[in-house]
N, C-alpha and C positions, 0 to 999 in steps of 0.2 A: 569349270572358269572358278576358282579362289572366292572364298569370303572377302577377302583383300578386294580382288580386282572390282567385283559386286560393288562395295562402296564408295571404292575409285570412281566407279563410272557413276551411282548415283550422285554423289559428289558433285561431279561435272555438270549431269543434267540441272541438280539445283542450282549453278552459278551460275549456266548458261540461260536457267531463267529467270535469276534475277535481274543479269547482266539488263536481258532482253524487256525484261519489266521493267529496270531504272528509264531505259533508255524509251520506252512507250510513255512513261509520268512524264518524265524530262520533256518531250514533243509536246505534250498534252498541255502541263501546265507551268513549265519552269520556262516558256523559251516567249515570252510577249513579246509582238507583234504592236508596231502603230503604224496607222496613214502616211502619208509622204508630211513634212514640215509644212504647215499654215492651216493645210486640211483639218474639220472636227471628225472627218469620218473618210474612208473610204467607198465610193459605190459600185456595185460589182453585178452581169449580168452575165449571168450562164446558159445559153442555148443550149433546148433539147440537145440528147445525146453528145455533151461533151462527158470525153472519158474524165477517169482522175487524173491522169496528170495534163491535162488540157485544165482542167477547174484551180489549178494547185500555181501552174503558167497566169489564167486570168485575173485569180490574185495577186498576185507578184506584177501585172501588168496594171493592175489598178491603182497600185502606190502605196501596196502594203510592203512593208520591210523586209520580206521572209525571201528564206533563200525557194523557190516550188518544187528544188528536187525533195528536200526536206520535207516542206508540206508533205510533198506528195506520200513521201512513205511514211508518216503518218497515217495519209491517211488508210492505206493501205493497212496497217498493223492495227489498227482499230475495224478491222473486218467488216469496215460500214461503206468504204470508195464507193460499189454499187447502189446504193439509197443515195448518193447525193440529190436532191431533185433541180429542177431549172427553174428559175427564175431573177427578181432583182434585187439585190441585200445592200445593203449598207452593213463596213465592218468597223465599228468601231477603237476608237483608241486601247488600246491595253489589253485587245482581242488574242486568246491565247491559241495554238489549229484545234486545239479542244471545242473552245468553244466557236471558233468558224465551223468545224464540224457542225457540232452541234445544229445551230443553224438551217445550215444547206441541207442535212437530214430531216429535220423539221418542215422546213423550206417557211422557215420565217424571213419571208419577205419585208423589204421596207417600202412602209406605205404613205399613199399621199390621203389627202382628204379632199372635198369639195362640198360647199353645203349649199343648199336647194332650198328658197325660203318661203312659209307660206305667204303666197298672194303674189308671189311672180308670174310672171306672165313667159311661155314660150321663149319668147323673145331675149327675157332675162336670164333664162335659165342654159342659153345659149352661152349666154356671154359668160357667163360664170365656168362654163366649159370649158371655151374656148382659153381664158386667164388659168385656167387650172395648173397646177405647176405637173409637166414633165404627162399629159395626157395625148394619147394622138388620135388626132384632128380628122376623125376619118368620115363627120358630120359637115366639116367644112365646104362652104358654097351650095348642098343641098339643101332645096323647098324643104316644107315639113312635111307635107306628103310623102315625098319620097325617103323620108328619114321612117315615119313611121312603116313603111310597106317594107323596109328595112329590118324593124322592128316585130315584123310579123300581122301588123296591125291596117293591113292598106286598106280605106277609104274615111280612117278613124282619126278627128280633126287633132292631133299633138296637144292643141291648147287645155291644159288644165290636167291631161293624163298622167303627168307622174308624181309621186309622192312626193312633199318636201321633207326634207332631211339632210342628215351627213352622211357622205358617202367614202368607203376607203378604199384604194385601189391602187395597184401596184403600178411601179413606174415601167413607163410607156401602154398602158392598158390603154385601150380604144374609148372615145366618147359612150358608141355606141353600146358595149360594154355596162358604162353608169349608168346611160338611160336607158339601158332594157332591165337593169334591178329597179329603178326607181319606177316604172312602168309598172312589173310586177305588181311591187309594195305596195302601188296605189291601185291595182286589181283587187289585191286580195282586203287593203282598208275599206277597199266601198263594196267589196260583193260584203265584206261583212257589214258596214252601217245597213245595206240593205237588207241583211237579214236579221234588224232588229227596227225595221219600219213599222210606222201604228199604223192599225189597220184601216183608217180611214183618210190613209193619205193621199191628196189627191195626184202625186207622181205617180210616173205610172212605169217608169224602167229607172235601175241602176243608173242610166246615161242620164235621166234626167234629173235625178237627190243628186249630180255632180254639176251639173248645171246650175242647181242653188245651191248649193253648197260652195260653191265659189263663187255666187253675187253675194251669200252671207260673207266671208271670208272678205270680201272686198269692200263690202258698207259696215264692220267693225272696227269699232273703236277701241272697246273693252269688251274682253275677251268672256265675264260671265254674259253681256248683252247675245250675245250666238244665239240660246236658244230663240230671245224674245221677236228678233229680227227675221230669223225665221216662220214665227207665230205669224207676221205680220205679214209678210210674203206667201207663208199657206193661207191666209182667211182673203185676201185678193185675188189668188187662183180660184180658189173657191166662188166667189163668189162674179169670175168674169170679169173684174178689175183692173186694169193696165198693172204691169209690177212698175211701174214710173223708176225705176233706179238709175240714177247718174254713174254710177260704173258701169253699164254694159254703157249710155251714151257714150263715154270716153273710147272706150273699148272700140266701139263700130269705129269713131274720130280716127283712129289708130296714126298715124304722124300728124298729121292738121289740130290736135291737141295740143294749144299754148297753156298749158295750165289755168286756162278762165273757159268758164262752162258760159255760154250764154244763152239765152233765152231762143233764138233762131239752133242753137246745135239741139236744144232738144226736139225742137219743129223738125230738121232733117231727118228724115227718113232713112235707115242705113236697118238691117235683119238685125241690128245686138239696140235699135234703138224700140226702149221696153216704154215710152211713152208715145210711140206713133202705131205700135204695135202690142199685141194681145200674146200673153200665157211668155215661154218663156225665151230665150235667144237660143239659137241654131247650135249652138257651142258655151262649154267655158271662157270662163272672163279670164281666167288664174287656177294659180293650184292651192286646192283648199287643204286646209290640216282635218287632222283625225276629229275633233273640235268640233267644227265647220260643215263635216258630212255629217255627224252621229246629231247637229242641232237642224239639218235639212230631214231628217228622217225623222226625228223626234223633235218636231216643234212646241214653245213652251204651251198650253190650254190657256189664250188670249182673245181679248174684244177686238185687238188695236186694231187697227188701220192702217197710220203714221205713225211715226218717228222722226225728232230731228235731233243734231247733234246739239249737245249742252255746251262743247266746250271747253269741256275737260274727259274728252276723250269717251260720254258714256251716251248714252241715249235719251229722249225725253219720249213716253211710249204715248199715243194718245188715239181714243176709240173712237172718235168722233171729228169732223174736218174744223166745225169751230172751235175744238178742241186744241186739235195740230196746228191751225193758225193762232191761238194765241201762246203757243207754244211758239213757237215763228218767232213772232212780235218782242217774243220772252228772253230768247238764248240765244238766236239769231240780229235782231235788229236794235236789241236794246232798249227795248220799251216796260 
């Protein structure tokens, strides 16, 4: 082969490479595609095992104005067509094939979020999950004990077992998956708190710490009061005094509670009535946050046995019943 033919061949190959490179660049950068008119973004669902051609077709069927064959060839030319991950995605206006492919290869799914709030009961948690956007309702109609069984905690009360936080999830995720994450988070937070417990605590187990923390959570109007409130209940437990905390009575009343707690309610016995029964109730009464968990195992060193709300969110603490009665007259009865 002569030198001139070799130069011709090299030139031909370079030209072909430049042409292919130009096409690849144009496909990846120059072809802006947008969702259908009136939509802010297009929702795309990729099932496991979907081929690159099937993914390209799914993008078009999701409402994105793009030729699926062109998009498919961009996937192929990128050499990443087999790295596309299944999941739920959102395609933003102005996305290019390159941007779409990067999103699918990285598995950058469109995420929703649900927030579980400190002090919520399990009933409130279930209500929030029911209202969560595009969350699959696998627990709907199930009793709490069956839900706990599905979560791998048979025989464990559902109340208070989930850590209050904001949880993200992909479209179509199961509410059981969210609950499992919240359950594991609470287990970790509770274990961490229990490892930091004071050596002289009257609490016998992490479960008792969780129960006390739930009471502290519900009794607290001001966050900085949590250690003091925990100190009061710890002192009462040490001397065998009833905890006498209204939130446990209200919890035990369930749907019977109409917003007003009466003297007869305090005298009506339930497993959660801490006026008629000594010690901790059988289960938590709400979800405690991290601060309440730490307060339960590291209560303030105080002589106080009583506290009453001041009306501004904080509490007045007293060591004797006489002091407490005066505080009640001052802050509750306006005397």
